[in-house]
C-alpha positions in Angstrom: 128.8 70.0 -61.8 132.3 68.7 -61.4 135.0 71.4 -61.3 138.0 70.4 -63.3 141.5 70.9 -61.8 142.8 72.2 -65.1 141.4 72.5 -68.6 143.6 72.5 -71.7 142.4 75.0 -74.3 142.4 74.4 -78.0 145.2 76.9 -78.4 147.4 75.0 -75.9 146.7 71.7 -77.7 148.3 73.2 -80.8 147.3 73.1 -84.5 146.2 70.0 -86.3 144.8 69.5 -89.8 141.3 70.1 -88.5 142.2 73.0 -86.2 139.3 75.5 -86.2 136.7 72.8 -87.0 134.0 72.4 -84.4 132.3 69.0 -83.9 129.1 68.6 -81.9 129.1 65.0 -80.7 125.7 63.6 -79.8 126.8 60.0 -80.0 127.4 57.5 -77.3 128.8 54.0 -76.7 131.6 53.4 -79.3 131.0 53.8 -83.0 130.2 57.6 -82.9 132.6 58.4 -80.1 135.4 56.6 -81.9 134.7 58.8 -85.0 134.7 62.0 -83.1 137.9 61.0 -81.2 139.6 60.5 -84.6 138.5 64.0 -85.5 139.7 65.3 -82.2 143.0 63.6 -82.8 143.3 65.7 -86.0 142.8 68.9 -84.1 139.1 69.5 -84.2 137.3 70.9 -81.2 134.9 68.2 -80.1 132.1 69.1 -77.8 130.5 66.0 -76.4 126.8 66.3 -75.4 125.9 63.9 -72.6 122.8 63.1 -70.6 122.7 64.9 -67.2 123.5 62.7 -64.3 124.7 59.6 -66.1 126.5 60.7 -69.2 127.6 58.4 -72.0 126.5 54.8 -71.5 130.2 53.7 -71.4 130.8 55.7 -68.2 129.0 52.7 -66.6 130.6 49.9 -68.6 132.9 47.9 -66.4 134.8 46.6 -64.6 137.5 47.7 -64.7 136.9 51.1 -63.1 139.5 53.4 -61.8 138.9 55.3 -58.6 140.5 58.7 -58.0 142.9 58.7 -55.1 143.0 62.4 -54.2 139.5 63.7 -55.2 137.1 63.0 -52.4 133.7 62.5 -53.7 134.8 62.1 -57.3 133.2 59.2 -59.2 135.1 56.3 -60.4 136.0 56.2 -64.1 135.4 53.5 -66.6 138.4 52.5 -68.6 136.0 51.7 -71.5 135.0 55.4 -71.6 138.6 56.5 -71.3 139.4 54.5 -74.5 137.1 56.4 -76.8 136.9 60.0 -75.6 140.3 61.7 -75.6 140.5 65.3 -76.9 136.9 66.2 -76.1 134.9 68.6 -74.0 131.8 67.6 -72.1 128.5 69.4 -71.5 125.4 67.8 -70.1 122.2 68.7 -71.8 118.7 67.3 -71.5 117.4 67.5 -75.1 113.8 67.3 -73.9 114.3 70.4 -71.8 113.5 73.6 -73.7 116.5 75.6 -72.4 119.0 72.8 -73.1 117.4 72.2 -76.5 117.9 75.9 -77.3 121.6 75.6 -76.2 122.1 72.7 -78.5 120.6 74.6 -81.4 123.0 77.5 -80.7 125.9 75.0 -80.8 124.7 73.5 -84.0 124.4 76.9 -85.7 128.1 77.5 -85.0 129.4 73.9 -85.7 131.0 72.4 -88.7 130.1 68.8 -88.0 127.4 67.0 -86.0 127.7 63.3 -85.2 124.9 61.1 -83.9 124.1 57.4 -83.6 120.5 57.4 -82.3 118.1 54.9 -83.7 116.3 56.0 -86.8 113.6 58.6 -86.1 114.9 59.7 -82.6 116.3 63.0 -83.8 113.1 63.8 -85.7 111.1 63.3 -82.5 113.4 65.7 -80.8 112.8 68.3 -83.4 116.4 67.8 -84.7 115.7 66.2 -88.1 118.4 66.5 -90.8 116.2 69.0 -92.8 115.8 71.2 -89.7 119.5 71.1 -88.8 120.4 72.1 -92.3 117.9 75.0 -92.3 119.6 76.2 -89.2 123.1 75.7 -90.6 123.4 74.9 -94.3 127.1 74.3 -94.0 126.7 71.6 -91.4 128.1 68.1 -92.1 126.1 65.4 -90.3 127.4 62.0 -89.6 124.7 59.5 -88.8 125.6 55.9 -87.7 123.1 53.1 -87.2 123.2 49.4 -86.6 121.9 48.0 -89.8 121.3 51.1 -92.0 118.8 53.9 -92.1 116.4 52.2 -94.6 115.7 48.7 -96.0 113.5 46.0 -94.5 115.5 45.9 -91.2 116.7 49.5 -91.0 115.2 50.1 -87.6 117.1 47.4 -85.8 119.2 48.3 -82.8 122.9 47.8 -83.4 125.3 46.2 -81.0 128.7 45.1 -82.1 128.7 41.4 -81.5 125.3 41.1 -83.1 126.6 43.0 -86.1 129.7 40.8 -86.2 127.5 37.8 -86.6 125.0 39.3 -89.0 127.8 40.8 -91.3 129.5 37.4 -91.6 132.7 38.3 -89.8 132.1 35.7 -87.1 131.7 33.0 -89.7 135.2 33.7 -91.0 136.7 33.8 -87.5 137.5 30.9 -85.2 139.2 27.5 -85.2 136.7 25.8 -87.5 133.4 26.5 -89.4 131.3 25.1 -86.5 133.0 27.3 -83.9 132.4 30.9 -85.0 134.2 33.5 -82.9 133.8 37.2 -82.3 136.8 39.5 -82.8 138.7 40.4 -79.6 137.6 44.1 -79.8 134.3 45.7 -81.0 135.5 45.7 -84.6 132.2 46.7 -86.2 131.8 49.6 -83.9 135.4 50.7 -84.5 135.2 50.3 -88.3 131.9 52.2 -88.4 133.6 55.0 -86.6 136.5 54.9 -88.9 134.4 54.9 -92.1 132.3 57.7 -90.6 135.3 59.9 -89.9 136.5 59.2 -93.4 133.1 60.3 -94.8 133.1 63.5 -92.7 136.5 64.5 -94.1 135.3 63.9 -97.7 132.1 66.0 -96.9 134.2 68.8 -95.5 136.3 68.9 -98.6 133.2 69.0 -100.8 131.8 71.8 -98.6 134.9 73.9 -99.5 133.8 73.8 -103.1 130.0 74.0 -102.7 129.4 75.8 -99.4 126.8 73.1 -98.5 127.0 70.4 -95.9 126.1 66.8 -96.4 124.6 63.9 -94.5 127.0 61.0 -94.3 125.5 57.7 -93.3 127.1 54.4 -92.4 126.3 51.4 -90.1 127.8 48.6 -88.2 126.5 46.2 -90.8 128.1 48.2 -93.6 131.4 48.5 -91.8 131.5 44.7 -91.3 130.6 43.9 -94.9 133.0 46.6 -96.0 136.1 44.7 -94.8 135.2 41.3 -96.3 138.0 42.0 -98.9 138.9 38.9 -100.9 136.4 36.8 -99.0 133.7 38.9 -100.7 134.8 38.3 -104.2 135.5 34.7 -103.3 131.7 34.4 -103.1 130.4 37.1 -105.5 132.7 36.1 -108.3 133.9 32.5 -107.7 130.9 31.2 -105.9 132.9 29.9 -102.9 131.7 30.5 -99.3 134.7 31.3 -97.1 134.6 29.7 -93.7 136.6 29.9 -90.5 139.8 27.9 -90.6 141.8 29.0 -87.6 145.1 30.8 -87.8 146.0 30.0 -91.4 145.3 32.0 -94.6 142.7 30.4 -97.0 144.6 31.4 -100.2 148.3 31.7 -99.3 150.5 29.0 -97.8 152.5 28.9 -95.7 150.9 31.9 -94.0 149.8 31.5 -90.4 150.7 30.4 -86.9 153.1 27.4 -86.5 154.1 25.6 -83.3 157.8 25.4 -82.4 159.8 24.0 -79.4 158.7 26.6 -76.8 155.5 28.2 -78.3 154.6 29.4 -81.7 155.6 31.9 -84.4 153.8 33.4 -87.4 155.2 33.3 -90.9 154.1 34.7 -94.2 155.5 33.2 -97.4 153.8 35.1 -100.0 155.9 34.6 -103.2 157.7 31.8 -105.0 161.0 33.5 -104.3 160.3 33.5 -100.5 159.3 29.9 -100.7 162.6 28.9 -102.3 164.6 30.9 -99.7 162.5 29.4 -96.9 163.1 25.9 -98.1 166.8 26.5 -98.6 167.2 27.9 -95.1 165.5 24.9 -93.4 166.6 22.1 -95.6 163.3 21.5 -97.3 162.7 20.3 -100.9 161.3 23.3 -102.8 160.5 20.9 -105.7 158.3 18.6 -103.7 155.3 18.2 -106.0 152.8 18.6 -103.1 154.2 22.1 -102.4 155.7 23.3 -105.6 153.3 26.2 -106.2 151.2 28.2 -103.8 148.1 26.5 -105.2 149.7 23.1 -104.5 150.5 24.2 -100.9 146.9 25.4 -100.3 145.6 22.1 -101.7 147.9 20.1 -99.4 147.7 22.5 -96.5 147.4 19.9 -93.7 150.5 18.0 -94.9 152.3 21.3 -95.3 151.6 22.4 -91.7 152.7 19.0 -90.3 155.9 19.1 -92.3 156.8 22.6 -91.1 155.9 22.0 -87.5 158.2 18.9 -87.5 161.1 21.1 -88.6 160.2 23.9 -86.2 159.9 21.4 -83.3 163.6 21.6 -82.7 163.7 25.4 -82.7 163.0 27.8 -79.9 160.9 30.8 -80.9 163.7 33.4 -80.5 166.2 31.4 -82.5 163.5 30.6 -85.1 162.6 34.3 -85.6 166.2 35.2 -85.9 166.7 32.6 -88.6 163.6 33.7 -90.5 164.8 37.3 -90.4 168.2 36.3 -91.8 166.4 34.6 -94.7 164.2 37.7 -95.2 161.0 35.7 -94.5 158.3 37.9 -92.8 157.7 36.5 -89.3 156.6 37.5 -85.9 155.5 36.4 -82.4 152.0 36.7 -80.8 152.2 39.3 -78.1 149.9 39.9 -75.2 148.7 43.5 -74.8 151.1 44.2 -71.9 154.0 43.1 -74.2 152.6 45.3 -77.0 152.6 48.4 -74.9 156.0 47.7 -73.3 157.5 47.2 -76.8 159.8 50.0 -77.8 158.6 49.8 -81.4 155.0 50.6 -80.2 156.3 53.5 -78.1 158.4 54.9 -81.0 155.3 55.2 -83.1 153.5 57.5 -80.7 151.0 54.8 -79.9 150.9 55.8 -76.2 150.1 59.2 -74.9 150.2 60.6 -71.3 147.4 63.0 -70.4 146.3 64.8 -67.3 142.9 63.7 -66.2 140.8 66.0 -64.0 140.4 63.5 -61.2 142.8 60.6 -62.0 145.9 62.6 -62.6 148.4 61.4 -65.2 147.0 58.5 -67.2 148.4 56.6 -70.2 146.1 56.0 -73.2 146.5 54.3 -76.5 147.4 57.0 -78.9 146.3 57.8 -82.4 147.6 55.7 -85.3 148.4 58.7 -87.6 151.5 60.8 -87.7 152.2 63.8 -90.0 155.5 64.9 -91.5 156.7 67.8 -93.7 158.6 67.2 -96.9 161.9 67.3 -95.0 160.9 64.4 -92.9 160.2 66.4 -89.7 157.1 65.4 -87.7 154.5 68.1 -87.4 151.1 68.7 -85.8 151.8 66.3 -83.0 149.7 68.5 -80.7 149.1 68.0 -77.1 146.3 65.5 -76.3 143.7 66.0 -73.6 142.2 63.4 -71.3 138.7 62.2 -71.7 136.5 64.6 -69.8 134.6 64.1 -66.5 130.9 64.6 -67.0 129.8 68.2 -67.7 133.4 69.5 -67.0 133.2 72.1 -69.8 129.7 73.5 -69.3 130.8 77.0 -68.4 133.5 77.1 -71.2 131.0 76.0 -73.8 128.3 78.5 -72.7 130.9 81.3 -72.6 132.0 80.4 -76.1 128.4 80.6 -77.3 127.8 83.9 -75.6 131.0 85.5 -77.0 130.2 84.4 -80.5 126.5 85.3 -80.3 125.3 87.7 -83.1 
């Protein structure tokens, strides 16, 4: 067992909207852990159950790894794991061991939420089927995340993000051209499944307040990918058009995309007739050019439009161009690298970085939660203290003591 240098208690973290809610997290990798991290960000107590000795799979996903400088014998930490497990406690349990299995059942009996992303049937084989869990705790809300759904002809398939990105059609919409599909730069199906899952948990908790009964909430990587097709979905289901990748330009709005200029590129979004007229006036373009008179015309003559605009922009440096676009009220921006994003004062002003004290790494900076809460007077509230992702089994004694003190 690793002895932590200091453990922040729930009381020290402060109250959040989910303060007092206990989440048992049986999930690993990313989709489930992202969901439980979101619940932890909202103040829930999240107890992460990990396999003895190795823990969550993502503890071994790297490089990069970070090695503690002042803790001799402490294991190196995966930055992947650090990205998905803030505001959690860790206890190592072997669910095939009778004693550890009993400990888990005690945790479940006292929990409000259980989250799992095992393949279909695994929990049943462990004696932890949904019916058994609800007999033990009728108020329990269960979130279950799979790769392709719990049923259907391919419901048993293992789910990995890039495979789901391809199977859900997202890769066919991403990339420079239809014959060069590209995956998203982050595991977007995993992350979206976690977000949809957390959203479902919150709805089930609200329902439980009325009924006293818990629910099983199900989602999948496939469902999450399909769930964000947005206008590309109705483009096919209603209009019969199959959307395909077309690089950094919008298929239905023009000009809307990435345009080259003298020293790089800028992004612009001209989403209305008024904006188009202002844009043309500001850069000496003819707003009445028949090829570009309406948005539909501009989409139809998109190649010519891009060539015309990039000729104009070729004499402008990006900073000057962005200044001019701002003066005109035309939405625009640059493409930042991640170091530039996290150094940007606007990012910092939104609470999107948090400093936490890790048990072996010391002070580390993590990407912070994307939600903030305010009272009706405009004062920010419930910005509680965040805790670092736990080292494996760091909270074994605390969790067992909590079970004992609350035992009937």
